[in-house]
N, C-alpha and C positions, 0 to 999 in steps of 0.2 A: 337380288338374292341374298339372304342372310347367310353369313359364314357359319359353319358348324361350331365354331368356338365362341359363339355369343355367350353372354353372361349366364351363370347357372340358373337364374330364376327368371329369365326372359320368357315371355309367353311362347308356348310350344308351337302355336300356329303362325308365328311370325309377327310383324308389326301390326298393331291394331289399325283399323281403317282411318281413324282420325289422325294418326301419326304419319300417314303417308303424304308425300307431296301431292298437291292437287292434280298434277298431270298423270299420276299413276293410281289415283283412287279407284276403287273397285268398279264404281258405276261408269267410269270413263273408259274402261278397257273393253276390247271386243269380247263378244259372248264367250268364245272358246277360252280366252285367257281368264275370264272371270270364273270359269268353272274348271280350270286346269287342275285344281286340287283333286278332282275326281276323274276328269276325262283322261288325264295322263296315266294314273294307275290303271284305269279300266283298259286303256289301249294296250299297255304293256301286258296286262293279264290276258287279253284276247290273243295277243301274239303268242304268249306262253301256252295258252290252251290249244291253239292251232297246232303248235309243235307237238304237244303231248297226246292229242287225240288222233292225229293223222297216222293211219296204219296201226292203230293200237292193238288190233287183233292178231298182228303178226309179231313173232312167229306163232304158228298154231301148235304150240308145245308148252310143256311145263318148264318154266325157266328157273333154274337154280332151286331155291326153297319154295317155289310155287308148288312143288310136290307135296308140301305140308299144308300151308295156310288156306288156299282155296278149298281144299277138301274139308279141312276143319270148319271153315265158314259154312259150307253146305250142310255139314252135320249139325252145327249150332242152329241153323235156320230150320231144320226139320226135326231135331231131337232135343235141342236145348243144351246139349253137351257134345264134346268131340268123340266120335266113334272110330272104330278100327276099320281100315280099308284093306282089301286083299292086295297082294303083291302086283298083280296086273291091272290095278285100278286105273292108272294113268292111261294105258293103252285103250281100255274100254271106254273111258270118258271121252277120249278124242276120236273114237271110232265112229263110223256111220253105218247103221244106226247106233246111237249112243246107248251105252249101258252105264248105270250108276250103282255100283255094287257096295253101297254103304251097309254096314252091319250095326247092330244095336250094342255090340260089345264096347265098353268104354275104353278110351285110349288115354295114356299119360301124355300130357302136353307140357312144353317148357315155358310157355308165356301165357299171361292172362288173356281173357277172351275178347276184350273190346275191339282190338284191331281186326280180329276175324269177324266180329259182328259188322264192322264197317264194310269189309269185303263182301259179306253176305248180302248187304243191301243191293249191290250191283248184281249179284247172282239171282236175287229174288226178282229183279227187274228184267234181266237179260239171259238168265240161265247159266248153267255150269259149263262155260267155255271161256277161252282166253279173254274176250272182250268183257264178258260178265264179271270175271274176277279182277280185272284191271281198271274198270271204268271209275270206281269210287276213288281209288288211289290217284288216278289221273285228275279227277275233279278236285280233290284236296290239294294236289300239287299246283294246279292252276290257281285256286283260291289263295294259296300261300303266297304266290307272287303278288296278287292284289293286296294282301295284308301287309307284305313287306314294303310295298310302295307307300302305303299310308303310315306304317310304323316309322319308316325312314323320314317321311315328311314331318311327323310329330317330333322325332328325335332331333333332327337337324334344322328344324324350322325352314325347310326348303323342299318344295315339290320336285325341283330338278334332282336333288340328291336322293330323294326317296325313290323316284322313278329310275334313277341310275342303279341304285342297289337292286331294285326289282328286275331290271333288265339283265343285270349280271347274273342273278339267280335263274332267270328264264333260260339263259344260255350256258348254265353250268352243266356239264355232262353228267355228274353224279346225281344232281337233283333231277335232271331230265330222265335218266334211266330209272331211278327209284320212283319216279312218278308214272312209269309205264309198266311196272311189274307188280304182281299181287303179293308183295311182301309187307311187313309191318312197319319198317323204319320210316317210310314216307308219311304214314299216318301219325306216328309219334312226333315227327318233325312239325306237322301241322298244329298239333295241340300245344307243343312247347312254344312255338312262335306266337300263337294266339294268346297264351298266358303272358308272354313278354309284352305284347301290345296292351293288354288289360292293365298291367302294372304301370306302364307309361301314362295311360289315361288317369289311373288312380293317383299317380304322383302329381299330375297337373291339377286335378280336382282338390287334393289336399292342400296344395300350395295356395289355392284361392281362399280356403278357410284360414290358413295360417297368415295370409296376407292381411286379412281383416284384423287378426290378433296383433299383428305387427303395428298396424295403424293405431290400434287402441293403446298400445304401450303397456307399461307396468309389468305385472305378472301374468298378463293374458295369455302369452305364448306358453307358459307353464301349465295353465289350468284348462286351456281350450280342449274340448273333446271333438274329435274329428267325425264322430257319428258313424252311422251305417255307411260302409264303403262297398257298394255292390260291385265295382270294378275289381276290387281286390278279392272279393268272394268268387267272382267269375274267373280270375286268374287261378285261384285254388282249385276250382272245379275242373278247369282245363288241365291243370297239372295232375289232378287225379285221373283224368282221361289218359294223359300221357303214360302214367304209371300203370294204368289198366291195359295198355298196349304192350309195353315192355318196362321192366323194372328200372331201367336206367332213368326213367322219368322221376324216380324218387330222389336221385342225386340232384336233378334240376330243381325239384321242389325245395330241397334244403337250401341250395344256393339262392334261389329267388326269394325265399322267405327271409333270409338274412339281408338280402339286398333291399327289400322294401322296408324293413325295420331301420336299416341304416339311413335310408332316404327320410324316414320319419324323424329320426334324430337330427339330421342335417337341416330339415325344414324347420323344426322347432328352434334350433340355434339361429337360423337366419331370421326367424320371426322375433328374436330377442329373448328367448327363454334363458333364465339365469342358470338353471340346471337341466340342460337338455337330456342328459342320460337318465336322470331320475324321472323326468317327465315321460321319457320313452318307456321306462319300466312300469310306471304307474298307469299311464294312459293308453299306451299303444301295444305293449308286448302281448297281453292276453287276447285282445281283439285281433291282433295280427296273426297270432298262431291259430286262433279259431277260424279266421277267414281263409287262410291258406291251407294249413295242415288239416284242420277240421273238415273243410269242404272237400279237400282231396280224399280224405278217408271215406267220407260218405259216398262219393262218386265211385271210388274203387270197389267198395263192397257191393254197391248197386250193379256194377258191371258183371258180377257173378250171379245175377238173379236167375239166369237160365239154369245154372248148375244147381242152385238151391231149389228151384221149382221142379227140377227133374227128379226122377227116381233112379236113373241108371248111370249118372255121372261117375267119373273115376273117383274112388274113395268116398263117394257120397254116403255110404253106410258103414264106413270104416270104424266109426266110434260107437256104433249101436250096441256092441257087446264088450266095449272097453271103457274103463273108468279113467284112463290116463290121457295126458296131452303130450304127444311126442315132440321132441326137439331136434332141430337139424344138426348135422355135423358142423363143427367149427374149424377154422384154420389152425387153431391151437391144439384142439383135441380131435383128431381125425377118427373118432368112433361115435356111433350113435349114443346120445345121452339118454339116461333112463327116463321113462315116462313119469310125468308129474301128475299126481291125482288131482283131477279137477272135475268131479262129477257134477258140480253145479252148473258147468257150462253146457249148453245144449249140444247134443251129439252131432248135429249138422255143422256147428261151428268148430267142434273138435276135429271132425273129418276134413273140414276145409283147411284148418291149420296144418293137419298132417299132410295134405296135398301140397301146401305151400312149403313145408319142410323138405319134401322130396324135390320140388322145383328148385329150391335154393341149392340143394346138394348137386343137382344136375348142372345148373348154370354156373356155379362156382368151381365145379370139378371137371368140366369138359376140357380134356387135353388131347383128344384124338387128333392126330396130324391131318392136315388138309393142305392140298396143293396151293391154295390161294390165301391161306392165313397169313397174317402180317403183324408187325409190332407197331404200337401207337407212335413210336418215334418217327416212323416213315409216313404217317398218314398225311401230314400237312403238305408234304412235297409229292404226294401220290406215288410213293415208291413201289407199292405192290397192289395195283387194282385187281378187282375180282372179275374173272371171265364167267359170266352167268349163262352164256349159250354159245355153242361152237359147232360149226359144221364145215368140213373140208370137202369141196365139190370138185368133180372132174369136168372137163370141157363137154358142154351139152347137157349137163345135169342141172335142173332147176334154174335155168336162165344163165348159166355160166357160159361165157363165150371166149374164155382165155385158154390157150393151149397149155399154159402152165398151171391150170387149175384155179379155183376160186376159194374164197373164205367167206363165211357168214358168222358174225360174232356179235354178242352183246357184252360190252366191256364196261363195267361200273367204274369209269375213270372220270374224275373231276376235270373240267377244262383246264389243262396244265397251266396256261398263262394266268388264269384267274387265281388258282391256288398259289402259284409262286408269288404273284403280286400280293396276295393276302398275307404271306409271311412278312413282307415289309410293312403292310398296313397294320398288322397286329403289333409289330415293334413300335410303330408310330403311335398307336392307341395307348400302348403301355407308357410311352414317354409322356404323352399328354395327360394321362391319369396321374402319373407319379409326380410330374414337375409342374403341370398347369392346373391340377386338381379339376380336370374336366369330367364332370359327372357322366357325360355321354360316352366318353371312352370307357369309364368304369362300368357302365351298363353293358356295353358290348363285351368287355372282358369277363363280366360275370356270366354272360351267356356262354362264352368259350370255356370258362372254368366248370360250369355245370354239365356241359355236354361232352367235353373232350378230356379234361385232366383226370377224371375218375378212372379212365381206362388204363392209366399207368399202374394202377393197383392190380391189374389182371393180366400182366404180360405173359404169364405162363399158360393162360387159358387160350383155347382156340377162338380167335377173334379175327374180324375182317374189317377192311378199310371202308366198306360201304356203310358201316354204322355211322359214319360221319356225315351222312346227309342231314342229320339233325343239327350239325354245326354250320352248314352252308349259309343260312340266313345271317348269322353273325359275321361270317367272313365277308359277305357281300356288303354289310353295313360298314365294316372296317375299311374295305376298299373304297366305298363311296365317301367316307369321311376323309380318307387320304386324297381322293380326287378333289374334294371340296377345298382342301388346303392348297392343292395345286392351282385352283382357280384364283386364289388370292382372297384376302380379307375385304370386307366392305370398305369402300372408299379408296381402293388401290387404283393405280393409274390404268388408263386404257391399254397401254402397251403391256403392262403386267397381266391384265386380264386376257388379252389376246394370246400371249404365249402360254399362260397357264391353261386356257381353254383348249389350245392346240395339243398340249401335252396330255391333258385328261382325256380329250377325245381320241387321241391316238391309242391310249391304253384300252378304252372301251372298244374301239374298232378292232384292235388286235385280239381281244378276248372273243368277240363275235366271230372273227375270222378263224380263230383256233377251234371254236366249237363247230363251225361249218366243216372244217377239215376233218375232224374226228366223227362227224355225224354218221357216216356209214357204220362205224363201230358201235354206235349207240342203238342202232335200229335193225341190226341183223341184215343189213343190205348185202347182197351178193356182189363182191368186188374181186378183181383179179388178185391172186396171191401176192404179186409184186406190189400192188397198192397197199395191201394189208401189211406187208413187211416194211414199207416206207413209214407207216404209222407206228411201228414198234420202235419208239425212240430209245428205249432202254431194254436190256434183256430181262429185267425184272418184271416187265409188262407182259411177257409171253407166258 
C-alpha cells in the first residue's frame, strides 16, 4: 500500500504494473484483488445505500424544512415555478385520501431551483409523499460514498485509504440524516464532491502533458498549451450545479478555481518552466476561468429555465413596465439603492436580477431567533446539533413499552467520535501542508476553506450546523490521511505496521460503534426516554 505522503508527482493510481515485484503483479493476483479498485468502493457504497434506503419513508411527516422544499419541487414539476400553498397543506398532503392544494400564485423563495428539481424527480416517480421527496437525496448520498472512495484512492494512491474515507462517511450521522430528508444541503454536497473529483482527474491529466514537456527540456514547459480540459469544464459545470442549489456553492467555486490555477503553476514549475507565473497568466488563466467560472455561469442560468419559460413565476414580469435595474441592499448602506437605467437589457433578465436582489437581502439579513441555530465556532465539535423531528410518547402509544415514556427523534448530529478525530486530522493536514508541502493536504484544506470558513462572515445570521454536511467528505479524507500515517510509511517494519494497523483499526471500529449507538436518534426510532437521555451527552444537544 502506498503511503499518502508519496512524492507530489507520483502517479495517482499507484505504482505502474511494470514497477511492481513479480509476485504482486496484477495478473498474478486473485480476481477480487485485481478488481479491488472498484469492488471495494462498490461494496462500501452498497452498505451505505442499505443504511440510507432502509425505512426511508419513516416518519410519515414533514421533517424540519421539508415543509418548504418538497412542495416547491412539486410546484416546479407542474408549473415550472414555485407556487403558494395554503396553511393546512401539510396535513392535506399526508391525509388519506390525499389532497394537493397547490395554487398558481407565485411564491418568493430563498434558494435557486436546481436542488428542488432534483427532489422533483423522485416525486415524479413515486408521488408527493415522504419516500418520493427523499429518494433522490438518498440516492445522491449513496453515490457520494462511491465517489469518495474513488476520490480517496486517486488522492492517496491507495484503495484501502479511499475505502476507509468512504466507510467513515457512510457511518457519519450528519451525512446519514441529510441523505434521508428532502432538504437541499445533501444535494449541494454531492455536486461539490463531484467537482473536487473532476479537478483531481484534471490535475493528473495535465501532469501527463507537462511530463512530456519536462522530458523535452528547454522552454517547452513555458510554451506548452494544455489544450481542452474537459474534466475542468466538468468541475465548473458541477460547481454551477452546486450554486444553483444553494449560493454557498459560489464560495466553493472561487476557492476551487484558485486551487486549480495554483496546481497549473506548480505543474509548470515542476516541468522546468523558467517563469511559471508568467506562463500561468499567459497560457492558463483565461482558459481556467472560462472552464470553471464560465461553465458554472451557464449551468446556473440554465437551472432557471423553468422560471424563464413560465408566465407566472415570482417577479417574472416585474420589469415589463420598468426601465431600471434594482440593486440589493449592502452591508455598508442598509437601504435599497436607486434603480439603474438599463432598458437595453431584456425585461425577463431584469426581473430575474430583481428576484436575485431580494433573495440576497433575505439570505444575508435573516436574523430571526431559532432554538437550534448555532455559531460556526461550535460546528466542528458538534456543539449544537439540530433536532429535525421530535415526538414524546406515553406508554402504549405508537409502540412505546416504557412506563417512563418514550422519545422519537431525528437529530442532525455528526458521529461525535468521527468529528472529534477530524479536528486532530485537520491539524495534521495543516502541518503536512505547511511544513512538508504535501499537495494532498492542501487539496483537503482547500475543500475545508471553501465549505466551512466563509460561514464565519455570517455569525449574526440565523444559521445551523447541518449546513456542514458539505464539509463531511473533506473531514473523512483528512481522517483517512491521518490513519494512513498511523499505518506507517512504505518499507516500515512489520512490527510498526501491526501496531499502526491496530491503532487505525481501533479508530474506525470506535467510529462505527459510535454511529450504531446513536442510530436510534438518526431514524426516529421509538426508544425509552431513559435511553434517549443517556445519549444526550451534553445539555447543548437537547
